[in-house]
C-alpha distance (Angstrom), angle and dihedral (degrees) to the residues before:
residue distance angle dihedral
M1 . . .
K2 3.73 . .
R3 3.79 108.2 .
C4 3.79 122.0 -126.7
Q5 3.77 107.0 -96.4
K6 3.86 131.6 -140.7
C7 3.76 125.9 -128.2
Y8 3.74 132.6 -162.1
P9 3.84 111.2 -89.7
N10 3.80 115.6 -104.0
I11 3.78 94.3 -3.8
N12 3.81 93.8 132.4
R13 3.82 90.8 45.4
I14 3.79 90.6 51.8
K15 3.81 92.9 47.6
D16 3.78 94.4 47.3
S17 3.76 93.0 45.3
L18 3.89 89.1 53.5
N19 3.80 92.4 46.8
Y20 3.85 92.6 49.1
S21 3.78 90.9 45.9
V22 3.85 91.6 52.2
F23 3.76 90.1 47.3
I24 3.81 94.0 49.9
I25 3.79 93.2 45.1
G26 3.75 90.9 49.5
L27 3.84 90.9 48.0
I28 3.79 90.9 50.9
S29 3.80 91.6 47.2
T30 3.83 89.9 50.8
V31 3.83 92.8 49.8
I32 3.79 91.9 47.7
S33 3.79 91.8 49.0
I34 3.76 92.4 49.7
A35 3.76 89.0 49.6
G36 3.84 88.9 55.9
F37 3.82 94.3 -116.2
S38 3.83 129.0 129.7
F39 3.78 138.5 166.7
G40 3.79 86.7 -107.9
D41 3.81 88.7 70.3
L42 3.84 89.2 64.3
P43 3.80 111.3 94.9
G44 3.82 114.8 -122.9
V45 3.83 95.4 10.1
G46 3.75 109.4 126.6
L47 3.77 131.2 -170.0
V48 3.82 94.1 -91.0
W49 3.85 91.1 53.7
R50 3.74 92.2 47.1
I51 3.78 90.4 55.5
I52 3.83 92.1 46.0
I53 3.83 90.9 50.6
V54 3.76 92.6 50.2
V55 3.85 94.7 45.5
V56 3.83 93.9 46.3
G57 3.85 90.6 45.3
F58 3.80 91.5 50.4
F59 3.79 92.5 48.3
L60 3.81 93.7 49.0
L61 3.80 90.5 47.7
F62 3.78 91.7 49.4
L63 3.84 91.4 48.2
A64 3.83 91.6 48.9
L65 3.80 92.3 49.5
F66 3.80 92.0 45.2
I67 3.82 91.4 54.1
L68 3.77 92.7 42.8
I69 3.77 94.6 52.8
G70 3.78 91.1 48.5
D71 3.85 91.5 50.2
I72 3.79 92.9 47.8
Y73 3.83 92.9 50.7
K74 3.77 97.2 35.8
K75 3.83 97.5 107.3
R76 3.76 106.0 13.3
I77 3.75 143.2 29.4
N78 3.83 135.1 172.2
L79 3.76 122.9 -146.4
D80 3.79 137.7 179.9
L81 3.75 111.0 -138.7
N82 3.82 123.3 174.1
E83 3.88 84.7 -18.5
T84 3.82 88.7 -57.8
Q85 3.77 119.7 123.9
I86 3.85 112.7 -124.0
E87 3.78 124.3 -168.6
V88 3.78 119.5 -170.5
V89 3.80 109.4 -167.0
T90 3.81 142.1 159.3
G91 3.79 114.9 -118.7
D92 3.81 149.7 85.8
I93 3.81 112.9 -50.3
F94 3.81 92.7 -149.5
K95 3.83 91.1 57.5
I96 3.83 95.9 51.8
D97 3.78 120.4 90.9
G98 3.83 116.3 -116.0
W99 3.78 142.0 66.3
K100 3.80 103.9 -54.8
V101 3.83 124.2 -137.0
I102 3.82 110.6 -143.4
G103 3.78 119.5 -169.5
C104 3.81 115.1 -128.8
D105 3.79 137.2 164.8
T106 3.81 121.0 -86.8
C107 3.82 89.8 -98.5
F108 3.82 95.0 48.4
R109 3.75 92.3 -131.2
T110 3.80 119.0 -166.2
Q111 3.87 100.8 -162.5
V112 3.89 102.7 120.9
D113 3.82 102.4 -173.8
D114 3.88 104.4 122.6
V115 3.82 86.7 -104.1
V116 3.88 104.4 68.6
I117 3.82 96.1 16.1
S118 3.82 126.2 13.1
K119 3.82 116.0 -123.1
K120 3.82 87.3 -140.2
S121 3.78 95.9 53.0
L122 3.83 121.2 96.3
H123 3.80 87.6 -115.6
G124 3.84 91.0 54.5
K125 3.86 93.8 44.9
M126 3.72 91.5 49.2
I127 3.82 91.1 55.7
L128 3.84 97.9 38.9
E129 3.77 100.0 38.4
H130 3.78 108.9 19.5
G131 3.77 107.4 24.6
D132 3.79 149.4 34.3
A133 3.86 120.8 -110.6
S134 3.81 93.3 -149.4
E135 3.80 92.0 52.0
I136 3.84 90.3 51.4
D137 3.82 93.6 46.4
Q138 3.76 90.6 54.1
L139 3.80 91.0 45.4
I140 3.76 91.9 53.6
E141 3.81 90.2 48.0
N142 3.83 90.4 53.0
E143 3.81 93.4 43.9
A144 3.83 91.9 50.0
Q145 3.75 90.1 52.7
K146 3.85 92.2 47.6
R147 3.85 91.5 49.2
N148 3.81 96.0 39.7
V149 3.81 91.9 -121.6
P150 3.77 111.9 167.8
K151 3.80 125.8 -144.3
N152 3.75 118.0 -101.2
E153 3.80 127.5 -131.6
N154 3.77 90.2 -76.9
G155 3.73 93.1 55.3
Q156 3.82 94.7 -107.1
Y157 3.77 131.0 121.2
E158 3.76 109.7 -112.8
F159 3.75 116.6 -161.9
E160 3.80 129.4 -160.9
L161 3.80 117.9 -89.5
G162 3.83 109.9 -93.4
T163 3.81 94.8 30.0
I164 3.77 113.4 145.9
I165 3.83 121.7 -152.0
P166 3.85 114.9 -174.5
Y167 3.82 113.9 -139.3
K168 3.79 123.7 -168.5
S169 3.79 107.0 -158.7
S170 3.76 119.4 -140.5
V171 3.91 86.5 -157.5
D172 3.78 100.1 65.3
D173 3.84 101.2 0.4
E174 3.84 91.0 -121.6
I175 3.83 126.8 138.1
Y176 3.79 115.1 -121.5
L177 3.78 121.1 -170.1
M178 3.79 102.7 -148.7
L179 3.76 110.6 -151.6
A180 3.80 129.7 -155.9
L181 3.81 92.5 -132.8
T182 3.83 104.8 159.5
Q183 3.77 144.1 -5.9
L184 3.81 123.6 -109.7
D185 3.73 120.7 -135.0
A186 3.87 128.1 -142.2
V187 3.74 93.1 -72.8
Y188 3.77 93.8 43.1
K189 3.80 97.4 -104.4
S190 3.82 114.6 149.8
H191 3.84 112.4 -121.9
T192 3.79 136.5 179.3
N193 3.84 140.2 141.6
M194 3.73 131.8 -141.4
V195 3.78 95.2 -95.5
D196 3.80 92.5 52.9
Y197 3.78 89.9 42.3
E198 3.76 93.2 55.8
R199 3.83 92.3 43.6
M200 3.79 88.1 50.3
L201 3.80 91.9 52.0
M202 3.77 93.0 48.9
K203 3.82 92.4 54.2
M204 3.82 90.7 41.5
W205 3.77 95.2 57.6
K206 3.78 91.2 50.3
E207 3.84 93.8 48.5
I208 3.82 91.9 47.1
N209 3.83 88.7 51.1
D210 3.83 88.5 53.6
V211 3.86 95.9 54.7
Y212 3.81 111.1 22.0
A213 3.82 95.5 95.5
S214 3.84 93.3 -154.1
H215 3.82 93.2 -59.9
D216 3.80 120.6 136.4
I217 3.76 112.5 -93.5
V218 3.82 120.8 -138.3
L219 3.77 120.4 -164.3
P220 3.79 133.7 177.1
L221 3.81 119.2 -134.0
L222 3.81 92.9 -83.9
G223 3.78 118.7 -133.1
T224 3.82 97.8 22.9
G225 3.76 96.6 102.7
V226 3.80 125.4 69.9
T227 3.79 93.2 -39.5
T228 3.86 114.5 126.8
F229 3.82 117.5 -148.9
D230 3.75 106.7 -145.2
D231 3.80 91.3 -156.8
G232 3.82 93.4 57.1
P233 3.78 136.7 -68.8
K234 3.79 119.7 -56.3
S235 3.75 125.2 -147.6
K236 3.79 121.8 -127.8
N237 3.76 89.1 -112.5
D238 3.84 91.9 56.1
L239 3.79 91.4 48.9
L240 3.77 95.4 47.6
R241 3.85 91.9 49.4
C242 3.74 89.9 48.3
M243 3.86 92.2 52.7
L244 3.80 89.4 51.9
C245 3.85 96.3 43.3
T246 3.76 92.2 50.7
L247 3.84 90.4 50.6
K248 3.78 89.1 50.8
Q249 3.78 92.6 48.0
R250 3.85 90.4 49.5
N251 3.81 86.6 60.0
L252 3.78 93.8 -150.3
R253 3.79 124.8 150.9
Y254 3.80 118.3 -145.1
N255 3.81 120.2 -160.6
S256 3.80 91.9 -146.5
K257 3.78 135.0 51.5
I258 3.79 123.5 -82.6
K259 3.83 113.0 -144.4
I260 3.77 119.1 -162.6
V261 3.81 107.9 -164.1
M262 3.74 123.2 -158.4
N263 3.77 121.4 -163.6
G264 3.82 129.3 -154.8
N265 3.74 127.6 4.2
N266 3.78 112.1 -9.4
N267 3.75 102.2 166.2
D268 3.81 89.0 124.7
I269 3.83 92.5 64.4
P270 3.88 112.3 86.0
L271 3.81 96.4 -150.2
Y272 3.81 92.2 -177.2
E273 3.81 89.1 66.5
L274 3.80 89.7 64.4
K275 3.81 87.2 78.2
G276 3.80 85.0 76.0
I277 3.85 89.3 73.0
T278 3.83 89.5 76.6
K279 3.82 87.9 51.4
G280 3.76 95.0 60.8
W281 3.79 105.9 -99.5
C282 3.83 91.1 135.3
C-alpha cells in the first residue's frame, strides 16, 4: 500500500501568496501605465528608490496575503476529493449534523470506568450521554453472529480493524457508526502503528460507503485521543493527511458530505495545505 506522504508546511500558502502578489502588482502597474503615471514623474525619486519602493511594496503585499489566507482557513476548509465534498472544521462532533463515526476498540467494549474506556473519550461520551450499554452489547452480539466472528480467549468478540457497526440510539435517536479503531492490550491501553492505522482507514472508508445511505458522515480526527502509536507519536497534521490520502486511494465517491471535525487547539495544522491533495501529493 502506498504510504501517506508528508509535505512541506505552508508551501501552497507561500506559492499562492506570491502568485497573488505578482498578479496584484502587475494589475496596479497596468492601471498606472494606462493613467499615464510613472515613478519617473515623482521629483527626487531616482532608480534606486524606485526599486526599493517596488520591493518593499511587494514584500508587504505578500505578507498581508499570507496572513489573510492563514486567517481565512484557520478553522475550516472545503475540498473536493474524488467528486466527494469534504469539510474539515473545528468543533464538537456531537453538535454537528450527520451520522457520527465513533472510534472504539476491536471488541466494542461498553465498560466506561476510566480503566477500560475513558469517560472523557468520544467512545465513553457516546455510551454515557448518547447511548445505552445494553443496547450496544446486544447489537455487538447480533453483528458477531451475522459476520461469523468467533470469541477470543477472553470470551469476547473481536472484529477486524476498520469494521463499522451502525448503532441507532434510543436515547437521542441519532445514528452512530461505531468503528473498530484500535486494539487494547492486557491493561486496556489502546495501541496501533502507522501500517495498521492506514489499513484500518482503508477498510473503514469501504464499510462507511456500504452503510451511509447518502447521509452526511461526521468523523473525528482519528488517532488523536488516547491511542498510542508504537512506531512513534504522530502529529494531528500527519493523521489528517493520512485520513484524506487513504480516502483518495480508495477511489470511492460519496453522494453526501464528509465532515472531519477537529477538537481543541489546532493552530499547528496548516489547513490551507490540504488543497494539495487535489494536486496529487498523496
